[in-house]
LUMKOLLO-653041 format. One record per residue (C-alpha): residue number from 0; residue in three letters; x, y, z. Coordinates in pm, whole numbers, plus 50000, padded with zeros to 5 digits. Example, Ala and Ser with C-alpha at 12.3 -4.5 7.8 and 13.67 -1.06 7.14 Angstrom:
REM residues 2
{pt 0; "ALA"; {51230; 49550; 50780}}
{pt 1; "SER"; {51367; 49894; 50714}}
This chain:
REM residues 484
{pt 0; "UNK"; {72514; 13081; 47547}}
{pt 1; "UNK"; {72215; 13005; 47741}}
{pt 2; "UNK"; {72222; 13101; 48113}}
{pt 3; "UNK"; {71869; 12991; 48249}}
{pt 4; "UNK"; {71906; 12853; 48595}}
{pt 5; "UNK"; {72273; 12919; 48615}}
{pt 6; "UNK"; {72470; 12707; 48853}}
{pt 7; "UNK"; {72857; 12726; 48867}}
{pt 8; "UNK"; {73125; 12601; 49086}}
{pt 9; "UNK"; {73487; 12650; 49205}}
{pt 10; "UNK"; {73639; 12299; 49291}}
{pt 11; "UNK"; {73981; 12354; 49448}}
{pt 12; "UNK"; {74202; 12067; 49576}}
{pt 13; "UNK"; {74321; 12104; 49938}}
{pt 14; "UNK"; {74676; 12006; 49843}}
{pt 15; "UNK"; {74875; 12335; 49919}}
{pt 16; "UNK"; {74840; 12690; 49996}}
{pt 17; "UNK"; {74560; 12860; 49782}}
{pt 18; "UNK"; {74680; 13015; 49482}}
{pt 19; "UNK"; {74595; 13347; 49357}}
{pt 20; "UNK"; {74496; 13153; 49031}}
{pt 21; "UNK"; {74238; 12987; 49254}}
{pt 22; "UNK"; {74095; 13321; 49328}}
{pt 23; "UNK"; {74108; 13451; 48979}}
{pt 24; "UNK"; {73891; 13125; 48874}}
{pt 25; "UNK"; {73660; 13164; 49164}}
{pt 26; "UNK"; {73595; 13533; 49103}}
{pt 27; "UNK"; {73505; 13455; 48740}}
{pt 28; "UNK"; {73251; 13212; 48860}}
{pt 29; "UNK"; {73118; 13420; 49125}}
{pt 30; "UNK"; {73076; 13713; 48896}}
{pt 31; "UNK"; {72911; 13469; 48637}}
{pt 32; "UNK"; {72643; 13360; 48896}}
{pt 33; "UNK"; {72583; 13715; 49040}}
{pt 34; "UNK"; {72543; 13870; 48673}}
{pt 35; "UNK"; {72281; 13604; 48579}}
{pt 36; "UNK"; {72121; 13555; 48924}}
{pt 37; "UNK"; {72258; 13200; 48949}}
{pt 38; "UNK"; {72422; 12982; 49235}}
{pt 39; "UNK"; {72778; 12976; 49313}}
{pt 40; "UNK"; {72909; 12644; 49467}}
{pt 41; "UNK"; {73222; 12559; 49637}}
{pt 42; "UNK"; {73334; 12172; 49611}}
{pt 43; "UNK"; {73641; 12041; 49763}}
{pt 44; "UNK"; {73809; 11800; 49539}}
{pt 45; "UNK"; {74049; 11587; 49755}}
{pt 46; "UNK"; {74044; 11278; 49552}}
{pt 47; "UNK"; {74451; 11297; 49608}}
{pt 48; "UNK"; {74442; 11138; 49949}}
{pt 49; "UNK"; {74838; 11148; 49984}}
{pt 50; "UNK"; {74827; 11532; 49955}}
{pt 51; "UNK"; {74500; 11652; 50062}}
{pt 52; "UNK"; {74482; 11764; 50427}}
{pt 53; "UNK"; {74206; 11932; 50660}}
{pt 54; "UNK"; {74468; 12212; 50716}}
{pt 55; "UNK"; {74483; 12297; 50341}}
{pt 56; "UNK"; {74085; 12253; 50324}}
{pt 57; "UNK"; {74060; 12504; 50601}}
{pt 58; "UNK"; {74312; 12736; 50440}}
{pt 59; "UNK"; {74098; 12721; 50118}}
{pt 60; "UNK"; {73781; 12827; 50289}}
{pt 61; "UNK"; {73957; 13091; 50488}}
{pt 62; "UNK"; {74127; 13236; 50182}}
{pt 63; "UNK"; {73803; 13237; 49971}}
{pt 64; "UNK"; {73621; 13405; 50224}}
{pt 65; "UNK"; {73896; 13653; 50290}}
{pt 66; "UNK"; {73857; 13749; 49932}}
{pt 67; "UNK"; {73499; 13822; 49979}}
{pt 68; "UNK"; {73357; 13555; 49795}}
{pt 69; "UNK"; {73039; 13386; 49921}}
{pt 70; "UNK"; {72898; 13059; 49828}}
{pt 71; "UNK"; {72537; 12916; 49849}}
{pt 72; "UNK"; {72623; 12571; 49867}}
{pt 73; "UNK"; {72948; 12408; 49998}}
{pt 74; "UNK"; {73126; 12175; 50260}}
{pt 75; "UNK"; {73076; 12431; 50542}}
{pt 76; "UNK"; {72724; 12567; 50459}}
{pt 77; "UNK"; {72550; 12236; 50302}}
{pt 78; "UNK"; {72314; 12240; 50028}}
{pt 79; "UNK"; {72077; 12016; 49846}}
{pt 80; "UNK"; {72335; 11804; 49629}}
{pt 81; "UNK"; {72578; 11726; 49923}}
{pt 82; "UNK"; {72812; 11616; 50044}}
{pt 83; "UNK"; {73045; 11883; 49899}}
{pt 84; "UNK"; {73374; 11716; 49963}}
{pt 85; "UNK"; {73481; 11422; 49742}}
{pt 86; "UNK"; {73597; 11204; 49991}}
{pt 87; "UNK"; {73271; 11200; 50151}}
{pt 88; "UNK"; {73121; 11101; 49808}}
{pt 89; "UNK"; {73362; 10818; 49764}}
{pt 90; "UNK"; {73060; 10544; 49764}}
{pt 91; "UNK"; {72874; 10727; 49490}}
{pt 92; "UNK"; {73139; 10683; 49208}}
{pt 93; "UNK"; {73177; 10292; 49188}}
{pt 94; "UNK"; {72834; 10228; 49046}}
{pt 95; "UNK"; {72888; 10481; 48757}}
{pt 96; "UNK"; {73240; 10293; 48706}}
{pt 97; "UNK"; {73053; 09948; 48691}}
{pt 98; "UNK"; {72814; 10101; 48447}}
{pt 99; "UNK"; {73097; 10181; 48207}}
{pt 100; "UNK"; {73246; 09844; 48250}}
{pt 101; "UNK"; {72903; 09688; 48164}}
{pt 102; "UNK"; {72861; 09879; 47887}}
{pt 103; "UNK"; {73203; 09802; 47728}}
{pt 104; "UNK"; {73298; 10180; 47768}}
{pt 105; "UNK"; {73569; 10112; 48008}}
{pt 106; "UNK"; {73813; 09824; 48118}}
{pt 107; "UNK"; {74007; 09694; 48400}}
{pt 108; "UNK"; {74391; 09756; 48379}}
{pt 109; "UNK"; {74619; 09546; 48576}}
{pt 110; "UNK"; {74944; 09701; 48480}}
{pt 111; "UNK"; {75204; 09762; 48737}}
{pt 112; "UNK"; {75362; 10113; 48826}}
{pt 113; "UNK"; {75675; 09935; 48703}}
{pt 114; "UNK"; {75551; 09836; 48362}}
{pt 115; "UNK"; {75379; 10173; 48310}}
{pt 116; "UNK"; {75705; 10368; 48391}}
{pt 117; "UNK"; {75897; 10147; 48149}}
{pt 118; "UNK"; {75640; 10187; 47880}}
{pt 119; "UNK"; {75678; 10571; 47930}}
{pt 120; "UNK"; {76040; 10557; 47918}}
{pt 121; "UNK"; {76037; 10371; 47593}}
{pt 122; "UNK"; {75788; 10589; 47433}}
{pt 123; "UNK"; {75995; 10882; 47522}}
{pt 124; "UNK"; {76325; 10715; 47403}}
{pt 125; "UNK"; {76129; 10669; 47071}}
{pt 126; "UNK"; {76002; 11040; 47057}}
{pt 127; "UNK"; {75654; 10960; 47111}}
{pt 128; "UNK"; {75403; 11100; 47366}}
{pt 129; "UNK"; {75361; 10911; 47662}}
{pt 130; "UNK"; {75023; 10758; 47684}}
{pt 131; "UNK"; {74866; 10408; 47779}}
{pt 132; "UNK"; {74937; 10150; 47513}}
{pt 133; "UNK"; {74642; 09934; 47549}}
{pt 134; "UNK"; {74805; 09660; 47710}}
{pt 135; "UNK"; {74524; 09542; 47904}}
{pt 136; "UNK"; {74257; 09656; 47658}}
{pt 137; "UNK"; {74127; 09333; 47502}}
{pt 138; "UNK"; {74185; 09070; 47807}}
{pt 139; "UNK"; {73890; 08820; 47808}}
{pt 140; "UNK"; {73607; 08866; 48076}}
{pt 141; "UNK"; {73708; 08515; 48243}}
{pt 142; "UNK"; {74061; 08635; 48287}}
{pt 143; "UNK"; {73959; 08972; 48430}}
{pt 144; "UNK"; {73710; 08807; 48661}}
{pt 145; "UNK"; {73987; 08558; 48800}}
{pt 146; "UNK"; {74252; 08833; 48842}}
{pt 147; "UNK"; {74008; 09027; 49042}}
{pt 148; "UNK"; {73880; 08769; 49236}}
{pt 149; "UNK"; {74249; 08670; 49328}}
{pt 150; "UNK"; {74290; 09002; 49477}}
{pt 151; "UNK"; {74527; 09143; 49200}}
{pt 152; "UNK"; {74539; 09527; 49203}}
{pt 153; "UNK"; {74379; 09698; 48914}}
{pt 154; "UNK"; {74236; 10033; 48794}}
{pt 155; "UNK"; {73964; 10143; 48556}}
{pt 156; "UNK"; {74033; 10304; 48251}}
{pt 157; "UNK"; {73806; 10464; 47985}}
{pt 158; "UNK"; {73805; 10350; 47610}}
{pt 159; "UNK"; {73873; 10615; 47356}}
{pt 160; "UNK"; {73771; 10608; 46991}}
{pt 161; "UNK"; {74041; 10530; 46752}}
{pt 162; "UNK"; {73957; 10758; 46462}}
{pt 163; "UNK"; {73805; 11094; 46412}}
{pt 164; "UNK"; {73794; 11409; 46636}}
{pt 165; "UNK"; {73607; 11545; 46938}}
{pt 166; "UNK"; {73461; 11879; 46820}}
{pt 167; "UNK"; {73304; 12119; 47082}}
{pt 168; "UNK"; {73246; 12476; 47123}}
{pt 169; "UNK"; {73408; 12662; 47407}}
{pt 170; "UNK"; {73288; 12962; 47569}}
{pt 171; "UNK"; {73605; 13142; 47523}}
{pt 172; "UNK"; {73801; 12971; 47248}}
{pt 173; "UNK"; {73525; 12925; 47016}}
{pt 174; "UNK"; {73505; 12614; 46794}}
{pt 175; "UNK"; {73769; 12351; 46908}}
{pt 176; "UNK"; {73879; 12004; 46749}}
{pt 177; "UNK"; {74109; 11762; 46914}}
{pt 178; "UNK"; {74193; 11426; 46760}}
{pt 179; "UNK"; {74095; 11113; 46945}}
{pt 180; "UNK"; {74436; 10972; 46898}}
{pt 181; "UNK"; {74599; 11251; 47111}}
{pt 182; "UNK"; {74348; 11141; 47402}}
{pt 183; "UNK"; {74511; 10906; 47681}}
{pt 184; "UNK"; {74303; 10603; 47788}}
{pt 185; "UNK"; {74245; 10776; 48134}}
{pt 186; "UNK"; {74233; 10625; 48464}}
{pt 187; "UNK"; {73897; 10673; 48600}}
{pt 188; "UNK"; {73922; 10459; 48947}}
{pt 189; "UNK"; {74235; 10425; 49108}}
{pt 190; "UNK"; {74376; 10102; 49281}}
{pt 191; "UNK"; {74254; 10233; 49611}}
{pt 192; "UNK"; {73899; 10270; 49488}}
{pt 193; "UNK"; {73891; 10645; 49476}}
{pt 194; "UNK"; {73808; 10835; 49163}}
{pt 195; "UNK"; {74047; 11017; 48961}}
{pt 196; "UNK"; {73987; 11395; 48918}}
{pt 197; "UNK"; {73836; 11325; 48555}}
{pt 198; "UNK"; {73567; 11065; 48671}}
{pt 199; "UNK"; {73453; 11261; 48993}}
{pt 200; "UNK"; {73455; 11596; 48835}}
{pt 201; "UNK"; {73206; 11479; 48556}}
{pt 202; "UNK"; {72993; 11287; 48801}}
{pt 203; "UNK"; {72975; 11544; 49059}}
{pt 204; "UNK"; {72930; 11822; 48803}}
{pt 205; "UNK"; {72605; 11632; 48656}}
{pt 206; "UNK"; {72464; 11558; 49014}}
{pt 207; "UNK"; {72504; 11888; 49120}}
{pt 208; "UNK"; {72357; 12032; 48806}}
{pt 209; "UNK"; {72622; 12251; 48698}}
{pt 210; "UNK"; {72548; 12433; 48403}}
{pt 211; "UNK"; {72870; 12619; 48322}}
{pt 212; "UNK"; {73217; 12488; 48394}}
{pt 213; "UNK"; {73461; 12781; 48385}}
{pt 214; "UNK"; {73822; 12694; 48468}}
{pt 215; "UNK"; {74175; 12750; 48375}}
{pt 216; "UNK"; {74302; 12690; 47999}}
{pt 217; "UNK"; {74528; 12411; 48104}}
{pt 218; "UNK"; {74220; 12175; 48121}}
{pt 219; "UNK"; {74109; 12252; 47757}}
{pt 220; "UNK"; {74300; 11939; 47647}}
{pt 221; "UNK"; {74092; 11700; 47886}}
{pt 222; "UNK"; {73780; 11829; 47768}}
{pt 223; "UNK"; {73748; 11533; 47537}}
{pt 224; "UNK"; {73773; 11288; 47806}}
{pt 225; "UNK"; {73506; 11469; 48002}}
{pt 226; "UNK"; {73269; 11509; 47694}}
{pt 227; "UNK"; {73315; 11142; 47621}}
{pt 228; "UNK"; {73201; 11068; 47982}}
{pt 229; "UNK"; {72878; 11254; 47937}}
{pt 230; "UNK"; {72827; 11077; 47621}}
{pt 231; "UNK"; {72894; 10743; 47769}}
{pt 232; "UNK"; {72641; 10830; 48059}}
{pt 233; "UNK"; {72401; 10971; 47825}}
{pt 234; "UNK"; {72411; 11316; 47998}}
{pt 235; "UNK"; {72385; 11666; 47843}}
{pt 236; "UNK"; {72714; 11844; 47870}}
{pt 237; "UNK"; {72767; 12187; 48062}}
{pt 238; "UNK"; {72904; 12493; 47874}}
{pt 239; "UNK"; {73282; 12478; 47896}}
{pt 240; "UNK"; {73466; 12829; 47937}}
{pt 241; "UNK"; {73839; 12790; 47960}}
{pt 242; "UNK"; {74007; 13099; 48101}}
{pt 243; "UNK"; {74370; 13226; 47988}}
{pt 244; "UNK"; {74630; 13137; 48261}}
{pt 245; "UNK"; {74758; 13414; 48496}}
{pt 246; "UNK"; {75107; 13489; 48368}}
{pt 247; "UNK"; {75421; 13688; 48485}}
{pt 248; "UNK"; {75515; 14002; 48285}}
{pt 249; "UNK"; {75733; 13793; 48084}}
{pt 250; "UNK"; {75462; 13562; 47977}}
{pt 251; "UNK"; {75574; 13258; 48181}}
{pt 252; "UNK"; {75333; 13077; 48397}}
{pt 253; "UNK"; {75261; 13236; 48722}}
{pt 254; "UNK"; {75428; 12972; 48961}}
{pt 255; "UNK"; {75546; 12980; 49331}}
{pt 256; "UNK"; {75899; 12910; 49209}}
{pt 257; "UNK"; {75914; 13247; 49058}}
{pt 258; "UNK"; {75691; 13471; 49264}}
{pt 259; "UNK"; {75458; 13452; 49562}}
{pt 260; "UNK"; {75129; 13308; 49454}}
{pt 261; "UNK"; {74960; 13204; 49763}}
{pt 262; "UNK"; {74666; 13436; 49855}}
{pt 263; "UNK"; {74782; 13407; 50230}}
{pt 264; "UNK"; {75092; 13608; 50131}}
{pt 265; "UNK"; {74914; 13878; 49985}}
{pt 266; "UNK"; {74694; 13883; 50300}}
{pt 267; "UNK"; {75012; 13890; 50527}}
{pt 268; "UNK"; {75171; 14158; 50341}}
{pt 269; "UNK"; {74850; 14393; 50410}}
{pt 270; "UNK"; {74695; 14392; 50056}}
{pt 271; "UNK"; {74314; 14456; 50080}}
{pt 272; "UNK"; {74095; 14205; 49959}}
{pt 273; "UNK"; {73879; 14428; 49776}}
{pt 274; "UNK"; {74193; 14562; 49594}}
{pt 275; "UNK"; {74279; 14224; 49493}}
{pt 276; "UNK"; {73949; 14117; 49366}}
{pt 277; "UNK"; {73942; 14467; 49189}}
{pt 278; "UNK"; {74260; 14382; 49044}}
{pt 279; "UNK"; {74181; 14013; 48930}}
{pt 280; "UNK"; {73816; 14147; 48812}}
{pt 281; "UNK"; {73973; 14382; 48563}}
{pt 282; "UNK"; {74064; 14080; 48344}}
{pt 283; "UNK"; {73700; 14008; 48278}}
{pt 284; "UNK"; {73586; 14350; 48176}}
{pt 285; "UNK"; {73624; 14637; 47935}}
{pt 286; "UNK"; {73673; 14964; 48087}}
{pt 287; "UNK"; {73819; 15325; 48012}}
{pt 288; "UNK"; {74114; 15462; 48172}}
{pt 289; "UNK"; {74024; 15621; 48487}}
{pt 290; "UNK"; {73755; 15352; 48577}}
{pt 291; "UNK"; {73990; 15113; 48739}}
{pt 292; "UNK"; {73867; 15105; 49086}}
{pt 293; "UNK"; {73540; 14878; 49115}}
{pt 294; "UNK"; {73399; 14740; 49411}}
{pt 295; "UNK"; {73260; 14366; 49363}}
{pt 296; "UNK"; {72890; 14513; 49285}}
{pt 297; "UNK"; {73047; 14730; 49001}}
{pt 298; "UNK"; {73246; 14440; 48865}}
{pt 299; "UNK"; {72949; 14218; 48858}}
{pt 300; "UNK"; {72773; 14506; 48666}}
{pt 301; "UNK"; {73042; 14553; 48402}}
{pt 302; "UNK"; {73125; 14174; 48374}}
{pt 303; "UNK"; {73123; 14052; 48021}}
{pt 304; "UNK"; {73161; 13675; 47966}}
{pt 305; "UNK"; {73116; 13708; 47604}}
{pt 306; "UNK"; {73408; 13925; 47549}}
{pt 307; "UNK"; {73704; 13766; 47703}}
{pt 308; "UNK"; {74048; 13796; 47599}}
{pt 309; "UNK"; {74261; 13486; 47516}}
{pt 310; "UNK"; {74581; 13700; 47537}}
{pt 311; "UNK"; {74641; 13598; 47921}}
{pt 312; "UNK"; {74595; 13756; 48225}}
{pt 313; "UNK"; {74918; 13933; 48335}}
{pt 314; "UNK"; {74999; 13944; 48698}}
{pt 315; "UNK"; {75135; 14306; 48725}}
{pt 316; "UNK"; {75241; 14343; 49093}}
{pt 317; "UNK"; {75303; 14725; 49038}}
{pt 318; "UNK"; {74932; 14776; 48930}}
{pt 319; "UNK"; {74824; 14576; 49221}}
{pt 320; "UNK"; {75044; 14792; 49447}}
{pt 321; "UNK"; {74894; 15110; 49269}}
{pt 322; "UNK"; {74533; 15002; 49321}}
{pt 323; "UNK"; {74593; 14876; 49668}}
{pt 324; "UNK"; {74731; 15215; 49783}}
{pt 325; "UNK"; {74424; 15379; 49600}}
{pt 326; "UNK"; {74176; 15166; 49803}}
{pt 327; "UNK"; {74387; 15237; 50142}}
{pt 328; "UNK"; {74375; 15609; 50074}}
{pt 329; "UNK"; {74049; 15672; 49892}}
{pt 330; "UNK"; {73798; 15403; 50027}}
{pt 331; "UNK"; {73879; 15385; 50404}}
{pt 332; "UNK"; {73769; 15644; 50660}}
{pt 333; "UNK"; {74060; 15698; 50909}}
{pt 334; "UNK"; {73865; 15474; 51156}}
{pt 335; "UNK"; {73810; 15208; 50896}}
{pt 336; "UNK"; {74195; 15228; 50812}}
{pt 337; "UNK"; {74288; 15163; 51189}}
{pt 338; "UNK"; {74051; 14879; 51214}}
{pt 339; "UNK"; {74202; 14726; 50906}}
{pt 340; "UNK"; {74553; 14741; 51048}}
{pt 341; "UNK"; {74450; 14593; 51374}}
{pt 342; "UNK"; {74273; 14320; 51192}}
{pt 343; "UNK"; {74571; 14261; 50963}}
{pt 344; "UNK"; {74822; 14269; 51247}}
{pt 345; "UNK"; {74620; 14015; 51453}}
{pt 346; "UNK"; {74597; 13761; 51157}}
{pt 347; "UNK"; {74732; 13408; 51245}}
{pt 348; "UNK"; {74795; 13567; 51602}}
{pt 349; "UNK"; {75121; 13728; 51474}}
{pt 350; "UNK"; {75093; 14037; 51703}}
{pt 351; "UNK"; {74974; 13889; 52032}}
{pt 352; "UNK"; {75191; 13564; 52021}}
{pt 353; "UNK"; {75495; 13766; 51902}}
{pt 354; "UNK"; {75480; 14016; 52193}}
{pt 355; "UNK"; {75457; 13704; 52416}}
{pt 356; "UNK"; {75753; 13585; 52264}}
{pt 357; "UNK"; {75939; 13907; 52284}}
{pt 358; "UNK"; {75873; 13960; 52673}}
{pt 359; "UNK"; {76159; 13783; 52804}}
{pt 360; "UNK"; {76401; 13926; 52550}}
{pt 361; "UNK"; {76377; 14314; 52628}}
{pt 362; "UNK"; {76480; 14557; 52862}}
{pt 363; "UNK"; {76248; 14817; 52747}}
{pt 364; "UNK"; {75941; 14867; 52540}}
{pt 365; "UNK"; {76116; 15063; 52291}}
{pt 366; "UNK"; {76304; 14768; 52159}}
{pt 367; "UNK"; {75991; 14591; 52061}}
{pt 368; "UNK"; {75993; 14726; 51685}}
{pt 369; "UNK"; {76353; 14598; 51611}}
{pt 370; "UNK"; {76296; 14279; 51780}}
{pt 371; "UNK"; {75943; 14172; 51678}}
{pt 372; "UNK"; {75875; 14425; 51370}}
{pt 373; "UNK"; {75995; 14147; 51128}}
{pt 374; "UNK"; {75656; 13961; 51198}}
{pt 375; "UNK"; {75472; 14246; 51007}}
{pt 376; "UNK"; {75726; 14353; 50775}}
{pt 377; "UNK"; {75690; 14308; 50387}}
{pt 378; "UNK"; {76050; 14289; 50325}}
{pt 379; "UNK"; {76335; 14258; 50612}}
{pt 380; "UNK"; {76614; 14400; 50390}}
{pt 381; "UNK"; {76814; 14095; 50331}}
{pt 382; "UNK"; {77157; 14155; 50145}}
{pt 383; "UNK"; {77465; 13954; 50065}}
{pt 384; "UNK"; {77622; 14110; 50346}}
{pt 385; "UNK"; {77374; 14028; 50592}}
{pt 386; "UNK"; {77539; 13660; 50606}}
{pt 387; "UNK"; {77895; 13793; 50569}}
{pt 388; "UNK"; {77944; 13747; 50990}}
{pt 389; "UNK"; {77818; 13396; 51012}}
{pt 390; "UNK"; {78044; 13110; 51096}}
{pt 391; "UNK"; {77918; 12913; 50795}}
{pt 392; "UNK"; {78089; 12996; 50472}}
{pt 393; "UNK"; {77890; 13169; 50180}}
{pt 394; "UNK"; {77859; 12806; 50027}}
{pt 395; "UNK"; {77744; 12624; 50328}}
{pt 396; "UNK"; {77498; 12924; 50419}}
{pt 397; "UNK"; {77344; 12887; 50050}}
{pt 398; "UNK"; {77312; 12531; 50100}}
{pt 399; "UNK"; {77147; 12552; 50431}}
{pt 400; "UNK"; {76882; 12806; 50301}}
{pt 401; "UNK"; {76822; 12586; 49974}}
{pt 402; "UNK"; {76768; 12260; 50146}}
{pt 403; "UNK"; {76556; 12401; 50417}}
{pt 404; "UNK"; {76336; 12566; 50158}}
{pt 405; "UNK"; {76298; 12238; 49950}}
{pt 406; "UNK"; {76220; 12024; 50290}}
{pt 407; "UNK"; {75968; 12279; 50401}}
{pt 408; "UNK"; {75761; 12227; 50081}}
{pt 409; "UNK"; {75700; 11872; 50169}}
{pt 410; "UNK"; {75559; 11958; 50511}}
{pt 411; "UNK"; {75175; 11888; 50524}}
{pt 412; "UNK"; {75127; 12056; 50862}}
{pt 413; "UNK"; {75272; 12380; 50951}}
{pt 414; "UNK"; {75320; 12439; 51328}}
{pt 415; "UNK"; {75603; 12515; 51554}}
{pt 416; "UNK"; {75639; 12134; 51636}}
{pt 417; "UNK"; {75659; 12007; 51277}}
{pt 418; "UNK"; {75886; 12293; 51181}}
{pt 419; "UNK"; {76137; 12196; 51466}}
{pt 420; "UNK"; {76109; 11848; 51356}}
{pt 421; "UNK"; {76173; 11916; 50989}}
{pt 422; "UNK"; {76498; 12144; 51073}}
{pt 423; "UNK"; {76613; 11891; 51315}}
{pt 424; "UNK"; {76590; 11623; 51035}}
{pt 425; "UNK"; {76776; 11870; 50781}}
{pt 426; "UNK"; {77052; 11895; 51050}}
{pt 427; "UNK"; {77074; 11517; 51103}}
{pt 428; "UNK"; {77045; 11435; 50712}}
{pt 429; "UNK"; {77320; 11676; 50627}}
{pt 430; "UNK"; {77553; 11591; 50925}}
{pt 431; "UNK"; {77540; 11925; 51081}}
{pt 432; "UNK"; {77440; 12041; 51417}}
{pt 433; "UNK"; {77116; 12237; 51457}}
{pt 434; "UNK"; {77320; 12548; 51605}}
{pt 435; "UNK"; {77505; 12528; 51272}}
{pt 436; "UNK"; {77200; 12533; 51061}}
{pt 437; "UNK"; {76980; 12770; 51232}}
{pt 438; "UNK"; {77178; 13108; 51224}}
{pt 439; "UNK"; {77121; 13165; 50844}}
{pt 440; "UNK"; {76751; 13099; 50907}}
{pt 441; "UNK"; {76729; 13361; 51171}}
{pt 442; "UNK"; {76881; 13618; 50951}}
{pt 443; "UNK"; {76650; 13495; 50640}}
{pt 444; "UNK"; {76336; 13526; 50857}}
{pt 445; "UNK"; {76420; 13869; 51054}}
{pt 446; "UNK"; {76699; 14035; 50893}}
{pt 447; "UNK"; {76896; 14013; 51196}}
{pt 448; "UNK"; {77086; 13748; 51410}}
{pt 449; "UNK"; {76915; 13868; 51722}}
{pt 450; "UNK"; {76538; 13778; 51693}}
{pt 451; "UNK"; {76253; 13590; 51842}}
{pt 452; "UNK"; {76272; 13204; 51884}}
{pt 453; "UNK"; {76292; 13066; 51521}}
{pt 454; "UNK"; {76055; 12777; 51518}}
{pt 455; "UNK"; {75800; 13011; 51670}}
{pt 456; "UNK"; {75861; 13304; 51421}}
{pt 457; "UNK"; {75849; 13090; 51113}}
{pt 458; "UNK"; {75493; 12913; 51245}}
{pt 459; "UNK"; {75369; 13272; 51294}}
{pt 460; "UNK"; {75501; 13424; 50982}}
{pt 461; "UNK"; {75317; 13123; 50778}}
{pt 462; "UNK"; {75436; 12902; 50496}}
{pt 463; "UNK"; {75386; 13147; 50222}}
{pt 464; "UNK"; {75587; 13447; 50375}}
{pt 465; "UNK"; {75866; 13192; 50482}}
{pt 466; "UNK"; {75885; 13050; 50141}}
{pt 467; "UNK"; {75936; 13388; 49987}}
{pt 468; "UNK"; {76201; 13509; 50274}}
{pt 469; "UNK"; {76415; 13180; 50213}}
{pt 470; "UNK"; {76398; 13259; 49828}}
{pt 471; "UNK"; {76494; 13615; 49870}}
{pt 472; "UNK"; {76770; 13507; 50142}}
{pt 473; "UNK"; {76925; 13237; 49904}}
{pt 474; "UNK"; {76943; 13479; 49622}}
{pt 475; "UNK"; {77141; 13732; 49847}}
{pt 476; "UNK"; {77334; 13428; 49957}}
{pt 477; "UNK"; {77425; 13322; 49624}}
{pt 478; "UNK"; {77552; 13673; 49524}}
{pt 479; "UNK"; {77773; 13627; 49831}}
{pt 480; "UNK"; {77904; 13291; 49673}}
{pt 481; "UNK"; {77969; 13444; 49348}}
{pt 482; "UNK"; {78156; 13740; 49516}}
{pt 483; "UNK"; {78404; 13509; 49683}}
């Protein structure tokens, strides 16, 4: 695989808390660039206008910087191939779509969401994989022009060959062959004029002179669409490398429904970024036992992209704990250790703002650890009996915890005001008074019925920690329901 003038990128979508999987892919690209004297680029892919927010974009940048990753080009540092945010590049994409339409490689599709949903339902009912049925594929040019002129909404879809297969060589999987009949006629430009991921991804990678595309294996099936676009445009393709997904010990996909996956969660619990990067970097290198502790420079030195495993990267939390403990004990001087503690406690203003909230609730300073310690705790010791003294029944307690957990997932902004508004909305929707809803949440957050103000506490703990505490609390409450 040629590595001259290497340019690689990480292209996260700012639609939620940054995932450790993003750090995993970013680290691979970073080490690849470092190994080959290349350029590492950050691009924000915010084509999903309904879910992308400035807050999540800021979280992405914060999380990757916390990991110790540095990019030469990006939305915050600029560069010669900007802008590095897709929403700022919106005007660039349409000329390419028009080129595809003019050359007959793409077509206008006027199908309504309702028609597409019925089409998919019928396909599923007949045991067929859902995919566009070509309804608008052969519309006459005059009809298309008339419908566009009349203001009828449409998308632009790509044409797909009807015979043969897309054959390519992947940097991890080797030779891959995917039949064209299994590739959908992908939407390239949405009705709002924004490109889809597939369209923007290919155009941006070409314009930014990306030489190697390293991403998760879930994108392997999309390569034919991307290769076809490169061919339609007459461009050279980059080298594709698809990395095995991170998995739980039982080989299931690592997801926030099962385990904490946000980078901010591991930061909040006091993991060192060096230890997390060390842990993730071990998936990309071959080492002997006893050589596990490696700095970023040492990882880059041992990095071997030609010898990657397809078996899957197992996210073993016990191994991460072991590595983190060793970094704390062996790599930090006492002064550095204390400095790290103070920096960690100050994240998200937890310590300062928590102390301010505690001032009106104590009679002596010695009460502070019990009252505010939950803001820094990794585990607040929730057990089924923690909820036993509440006025709500066990079933009601469980319902509150589960309803709030689901509702908080939908929140785009995370602050005291939005949390309060969401919890009041939950109370109103469920026909319960707010004072009935909040006690189980106090216990879930702090392990105690006496605590700091709930909305402020949840804002300070952060979205990822609150998610995990609600999950733990719901599991404990479910045991209480089962025992009654």
